[in-house]
C-alpha positions in Angstrom: 2.8 -10.3 -107.0 1.5 -13.3 -109.0 -0.6 -13.1 -112.1 -4.2 -13.3 -111.0 -6.8 -15.5 -112.8 -10.6 -15.6 -112.9 -10.1 -19.4 -112.8 -9.4 -20.9 -109.4 -5.7 -21.9 -109.0 -4.4 -23.1 -105.7 -1.4 -21.1 -104.5 0.6 -24.4 -104.0 0.0 -25.5 -107.6 3.1 -25.9 -109.8 0.9 -24.8 -112.7 0.2 -21.2 -112.0 -0.7 -18.6 -114.6 3.0 -17.8 -114.8 3.7 -21.3 -116.1 1.2 -22.9 -118.5 3.2 -26.0 -119.5 2.2 -28.1 -122.5 1.5 -31.8 -122.5 -0.4 -34.6 -124.2 -3.6 -35.9 -122.6 -6.6 -38.2 -123.2 -9.8 -38.5 -121.2 -13.3 -40.0 -121.1 -14.6 -37.6 -123.8 -11.6 -37.9 -126.1 -9.7 -41.1 -126.0 -7.1 -40.1 -128.6 -4.0 -38.3 -127.3 -3.9 -34.6 -128.0 -2.4 -31.4 -126.6 -3.3 -29.5 -123.5 -1.9 -27.0 -121.0 -1.9 -27.4 -117.3 -3.6 -24.7 -115.2 -3.9 -25.3 -111.5 -5.7 -28.6 -110.9 -7.0 -28.7 -114.4 -5.9 -29.4 -118.0 -7.2 -27.0 -120.7 -7.9 -29.3 -123.7 -6.4 -27.4 -126.6 -8.1 -29.6 -129.2 -11.5 -28.6 -127.9 -10.4 -25.0 -127.5 -9.3 -24.9 -131.2 -12.5 -26.6 -132.4 -14.5 -23.9 -130.5 -12.5 -21.1 -132.2 -10.7 -20.3 -129.0 -7.8 -18.7 -130.9 -10.1 -16.4 -132.9 -8.6 -13.3 -131.3 -5.1 -14.1 -132.6 -4.0 -12.7 -135.9 -5.3 -15.1 -138.7 -2.8 -17.5 -140.1 -0.2 -16.7 -137.4 -0.6 -20.1 -135.8 -1.0 -23.5 -137.5 -3.9 -24.6 -135.2 -4.0 -28.1 -136.6 -1.0 -28.8 -134.3 -3.4 -29.0 -131.4 -5.2 -32.0 -133.0 -2.0 -34.0 -133.2 -1.0 -36.9 -130.8 2.3 -35.2 -129.9 3.6 -31.7 -129.4 6.1 -32.0 -132.3 4.0 -30.0 -134.8 3.5 -27.1 -132.3 7.2 -27.2 -131.2 8.3 -27.0 -134.8 6.6 -23.6 -135.2 9.4 -21.9 -133.3 10.1 -20.0 -130.2 8.2 -16.8 -131.3 5.0 -18.8 -131.8 5.4 -20.6 -128.5 5.7 -17.2 -126.9 2.7 -15.7 -128.6 0.5 -18.7 -127.8 1.5 -18.8 -124.2 0.9 -15.1 -123.8 -2.5 -15.3 -125.5 -3.6 -18.1 -123.2 -2.4 -16.2 -120.2 -4.5 -13.2 -121.4 -7.5 -15.5 -121.9 -7.2 -16.8 -118.3 -6.1 -13.7 -116.4 -8.5 -11.9 -114.1 -8.8 -8.8 -116.3 -8.9 -10.7 -119.5 -9.3 -8.6 -122.7 -11.1 -11.6 -124.2 -13.9 -12.5 -121.7 -16.1 -14.0 -124.5 -13.4 -16.6 -125.3 -13.7 -18.7 -122.2 -14.5 -16.8 -119.0 -18.1 -16.0 -120.0 -18.6 -19.2 -122.0 -19.6 -21.7 -119.3 -20.4 -24.4 -121.8 -16.9 -24.3 -123.3 -15.4 -24.4 -119.7 -17.3 -27.6 -119.1 -15.9 -29.1 -122.3 -12.3 -28.0 -122.2 -11.3 -27.7 -118.5 -10.8 -31.2 -117.1 -9.5 -32.1 -113.7 -6.0 -33.4 -113.9 -7.0 -36.5 -111.9 -9.4 -37.3 -114.8 -6.9 -37.2 -117.6 -4.3 -39.7 -118.8 -0.9 -38.3 -119.6 1.2 -39.5 -122.6 4.7 -38.8 -123.8 4.7 -35.2 -124.8 6.9 -35.6 -127.9 7.8 -38.2 -130.5 11.4 -38.7 -129.6 13.6 -39.5 -132.5 16.9 -39.5 -130.7 18.1 -39.1 -127.1 21.5 -38.0 -125.8 22.4 -38.0 -122.2 25.1 -35.5 -121.1 27.2 -35.6 -118.0 27.5 -31.9 -117.0 26.6 -32.1 -113.3 30.1 -31.5 -112.1 29.4 -32.4 -108.5 28.0 -35.7 -109.6 31.0 -36.4 -111.8 33.4 -35.6 -109.0 31.6 -37.5 -106.3 31.2 -40.7 -108.4 34.7 -40.4 -109.9 36.1 -40.1 -106.4 34.5 -43.4 -105.5 36.4 -45.2 -108.2 39.6 -43.2 -108.7 40.0 -41.1 -105.6 39.5 -37.3 -105.3 42.8 -36.5 -107.0 41.7 -38.2 -110.2 37.9 -37.9 -109.9 37.5 -35.8 -113.1 38.9 -37.0 -116.4 41.3 -34.5 -118.2 38.6 -33.5 -120.7 35.8 -32.9 -118.3 36.2 -29.1 -117.8 36.7 -28.5 -121.6 33.6 -30.0 -123.1 30.1 -31.3 -122.2 30.7 -35.1 -122.0 27.8 -37.3 -123.3 26.8 -40.6 -124.6 23.9 -41.7 -126.9 20.9 -43.0 -125.1 18.0 -45.2 -126.2 14.9 -43.2 -127.3 12.7 -46.3 -127.4 12.8 -46.8 -123.6 11.9 -43.2 -122.7 8.5 -43.4 -120.9 6.1 -41.0 -119.3 6.0 -40.5 -115.5 4.0 -43.3 -113.8 5.2 -46.1 -116.1 6.4 -49.0 -114.0 10.1 -50.0 -114.5 11.2 -53.6 -114.4 14.4 -54.5 -112.7 16.8 -55.3 -115.6 18.8 -58.5 -116.1 22.5 -58.3 -117.1 26.0 -59.5 -116.5 28.1 -58.1 -113.7 30.7 -59.1 -111.1 29.1 -60.4 -108.0 32.2 -59.3 -106.1 34.2 -56.6 -108.0 37.1 -57.0 -105.5 37.6 -60.7 -106.0 40.6 -61.9 -108.0 38.3 -63.8 -110.5 36.7 -61.4 -113.0 34.1 -63.9 -114.3 30.7 -62.3 -114.4 27.3 -63.7 -113.4 24.0 -63.2 -115.2 21.2 -62.0 -112.8 18.7 -59.3 -112.1 20.6 -56.1 -111.1 21.3 -56.0 -107.4 22.3 -52.3 -107.4 19.5 -50.5 -109.0 19.5 -46.7 -108.9 17.8 -43.5 -110.1 19.3 -40.3 -111.5 17.9 -36.8 -111.0 18.2 -35.0 -114.4 16.7 -32.2 -116.5 15.7 -33.0 -120.1 15.3 -30.4 -122.9 13.4 -31.0 -126.1 14.7 -29.7 -129.5 12.2 -27.6 -131.5 14.3 -26.7 -134.6 16.1 -28.9 -137.1 19.7 -28.2 -138.2 20.8 -29.7 -141.5 23.6 -32.3 -141.5 26.9 -30.6 -141.7 25.6 -27.3 -140.2 26.5 -26.8 -136.5 24.3 -24.7 -134.2 26.1 -21.6 -132.9 26.2 -21.5 -129.1 24.7 -18.0 -129.0 21.8 -19.0 -131.2 21.1 -22.4 -129.7 18.5 -21.2 -127.2 16.1 -20.8 -130.2 16.4 -24.5 -130.8 15.1 -25.5 -127.3 11.3 -26.0 -126.9 11.2 -26.6 -123.1 12.3 -28.6 -120.2 11.1 -31.7 -118.3 12.2 -33.6 -115.2 14.1 -36.8 -116.1 15.0 -40.0 -114.2 17.7 -42.0 -116.1 17.3 -45.3 -114.2 20.7 -47.0 -113.8 21.9 -50.5 -112.9 25.2 -49.7 -111.2 26.6 -53.3 -111.0 25.9 -53.8 -114.8 27.3 -50.4 -115.5 30.6 -51.0 -113.6 31.3 -54.2 -115.6 30.2 -53.0 -119.1 31.2 -49.4 -119.4 35.0 -49.8 -120.2 35.9 -48.6 -122.8 32.9 -47.2 -124.6 30.6 -46.2 -121.7 27.2 -47.5 -120.3 24.9 -49.6 -122.5 22.4 -52.1 -121.0 22.8 -50.5 -117.6 21.0 -47.5 -118.9 18.8 -48.5 -121.8 16.1 -50.3 -119.9 14.1 -47.2 -118.9 14.2 -43.4 -118.7 11.2 -41.6 -117.1 10.2 -38.0 -117.9 7.6 -35.7 -116.4 4.6 -35.2 -118.7 4.4 -31.4 -118.8 6.9 -29.4 -120.9 7.7 -26.1 -119.2 8.4 -23.6 -122.0 11.7 -21.7 -122.1 9.9 -18.4 -121.7 8.3 -19.6 -118.4 11.8 -20.4 -117.1 13.3 -17.1 -118.3 12.8 -15.1 -115.1 14.7 -17.8 -113.2 18.0 -17.6 -115.1 21.1 -18.1 -112.9 24.8 -18.7 -113.3 25.8 -22.4 -113.3 28.9 -23.9 -111.7 31.9 -21.6 -112.4 34.4 -23.0 -114.9 37.8 -21.4 -114.6 39.1 -23.5 -117.6 39.4 -21.6 -120.9 37.0 -23.4 -123.1 37.2 -23.3 -126.9 35.5 -20.5 -128.8 32.6 -22.6 -130.1 31.4 -23.1 -126.5 31.8 -19.5 -125.2 28.3 -18.4 -124.4 27.5 -14.7 -124.1 24.6 -15.4 -121.7 26.3 -15.8 -118.3 23.0 -16.7 -116.5 22.8 -19.9 -118.6 21.2 -22.3 -116.1 17.9 -22.0 -114.1 17.2 -21.7 -110.4 15.0 -24.9 -110.2 14.5 -26.3 -106.8 14.7 -30.1 -107.1 13.7 -32.9 -104.7 13.8 -36.7 -104.6 11.4 -38.8 -102.6 11.5 -42.6 -102.1 8.3 -44.4 -101.0 9.3 -48.0 -99.9 7.3 -51.0 -100.8 3.6 -50.8 -99.7 4.3 -47.5 -97.9 2.3 -44.3 -98.3 4.9 -42.3 -96.4 7.5 -40.9 -98.8 10.8 -39.7 -97.5 12.6 -36.8 -99.1 16.2 -37.9 -99.3 17.8 -35.1 -101.4 17.4 -31.5 -102.4 19.4 -30.1 -105.3 19.1 -27.2 -107.8 19.1 -26.8 -111.5 22.1 -24.4 -111.1 24.4 -27.4 -110.4 25.4 -27.7 -114.1 28.8 -26.9 -115.6 27.5 -26.4 -119.1 24.1 -25.1 -120.4 21.7 -26.7 -122.8 22.8 -24.2 -125.4 26.4 -25.4 -124.9 25.3 -29.0 -125.1 23.6 -28.4 -128.4 26.5 -26.4 -129.8 28.9 -29.3 -128.9 26.5 -32.0 -130.1 26.3 -30.4 -133.6 29.8 -29.0 -134.0 30.9 -32.0 -136.0 27.9 -31.7 -138.3 25.4 -33.9 -136.5 21.8 -33.0 -137.4 19.3 -32.6 -134.6 15.5 -32.9 -135.2 12.4 -31.6 -133.6 11.5 -33.9 -130.7 15.1 -35.0 -129.9 15.7 -35.2 -126.2 18.9 -33.9 -124.5 19.5 -35.0 -120.8 21.7 -32.9 -118.5 23.2 -35.7 -116.6 22.7 -36.1 -112.8 22.1 -32.7 -111.1 23.8 -33.1 -107.7 25.0 -30.6 -105.1 28.3 -30.8 -103.4 27.4 -33.1 -100.5 25.2 -36.2 -100.0 22.2 -34.1 -98.8 22.0 -32.9 -102.4 23.0 -36.1 -104.2 21.2 -36.9 -107.4 21.4 -40.7 -107.0 21.9 -43.4 -104.4 25.4 -44.1 -105.6 26.4 -40.7 -104.2 24.0 -40.5 -101.3 25.0 -44.0 -99.9 28.6 -43.8 -101.1 28.1 -46.9 -103.3 26.0 -48.7 -100.6 28.4 -48.1 -97.7 26.1 -45.6 -95.8 22.4 -46.6 -96.1 19.9 -43.8 -96.3 17.1 -43.8 -93.7 13.5 -43.9 -94.8 10.2 -43.5 -92.9 9.1 -46.5 -90.8 12.6 -47.4 -89.8 13.5 -48.7 -93.2 16.8 -48.1 -95.0 18.1 -48.3 -98.6 21.5 -48.8 -100.1 20.0 -49.3 -103.6 16.4 -49.6 -104.8 14.2 -52.6 -103.9 11.2 -54.0 -105.8 8.1 -52.0 -105.1 10.0 -48.8 -104.3 8.6 -45.6 -105.9 10.9 -42.8 -106.8 9.4 -39.3 -107.2 11.2 -36.3 -108.6 9.8 -32.8 -108.2 11.0 -29.4 -109.4 9.8 -25.9 -109.3 10.9 -22.3 -109.6 9.7 -19.2 -107.8 7.4 -18.8 -104.8 3.7 -19.1 -104.1 3.6 -15.3 -103.8 4.8 -14.8 -107.4 3.2 -18.0 -108.8 5.1 -21.3 -109.0 6.5 -22.4 -112.3 6.8 -26.2 -111.7 7.1 -29.5 -113.5 4.7 -31.5 -111.4 6.2 -35.0 -110.6 8.2 -37.6 -112.4 7.7 -40.9 -110.7 8.2 -44.6 -111.4 7.9 -47.8 -109.4 10.3 -50.7 -109.5 8.8 -54.0 -110.6 10.4 -57.4 -110.1 12.6 -58.6 -113.0 10.7 -60.5 -115.6 11.2 -64.3 -115.8 13.3 -65.1 -118.9 11.9 -68.5 -119.9 14.4 -68.9 -122.7 17.4 -68.7 -120.4 
């Protein structure tokens, strides 16, 4: 049975009372970005809520309420998991049908008009100020499927893969909020990788792709030289978003040896605007992909249900089409290592992490192409085009295509805990006048 609210929430909404994700909004009455939560088809403006003494029934001095007047969620995130839990539970109590605090919002119609704004009337912004961004590669099925394309199934996974969460450093400056258009990148690549001549051309990418990922935000600093123990690392995670790490496969294939991808990945990474807190995901804990390899002690996590049962979907809407096609369905359980293990590995050499740092999971694919997390897998590197509505097909993305990621936990009966959407539209490559 779902939590019931006095405020109308559609059963199909990702933003049930069991969720209450946090984001950054602006709107006609308040043009500066500031925090909010999503509830049904509305955003609850936390800046207005604070100014109207909406937290007056909380213990005084427990919460630094000035965080809800800031342009990012960093100041709130930095207050720690216990405060996140207390604030979320308090807001649930304010909104629940049998609220113990009816005077706070339920009976204050004037405040409702000020702080409850339709989602269609708000502009979403990046939820966090992102200092650093690291993209991991812990989707084992994706690693195997793509490795098999290049090296065959016998050598698909590198010798280190089962022993550690593989990663590379991404580019924080090109992380953008859902809905931001993505221009097709230029770069150098081999027009025909099978040809004897290995002279590259310079051109807009011809093999543009998406990647279905989950992203986690850090909420606690660790000093330089002080690793985060794996069984304490969950306290360093604020919440999770959907993430699309756009990828230019032709540029990637040419540039990635020996140090990994660079320009093929740094032109754009899209994230969903609402951060789903870890406490909201807690009921959906699940085992990840089994790992029979004996990993080193610093990665041995006591929590066996260390991933989350998040149903994931990918849609493509072709150019000028209003009919999206769902081309893949995967699940957040399809990870070999957890976010706690990723943080433990990231910091084991002494690397300091900071509030707002973004950690990507890598592509979350299932075992077969129906659950592939990118076109490289789904089309087997362009050999088997995917069918879209209207008789169209795609091997890789074309200009005007819109990719939409969705993810949610639970059912309508218990109340959906969802992420909303993460979408982006491919724009033509910019004209480079100086070349």
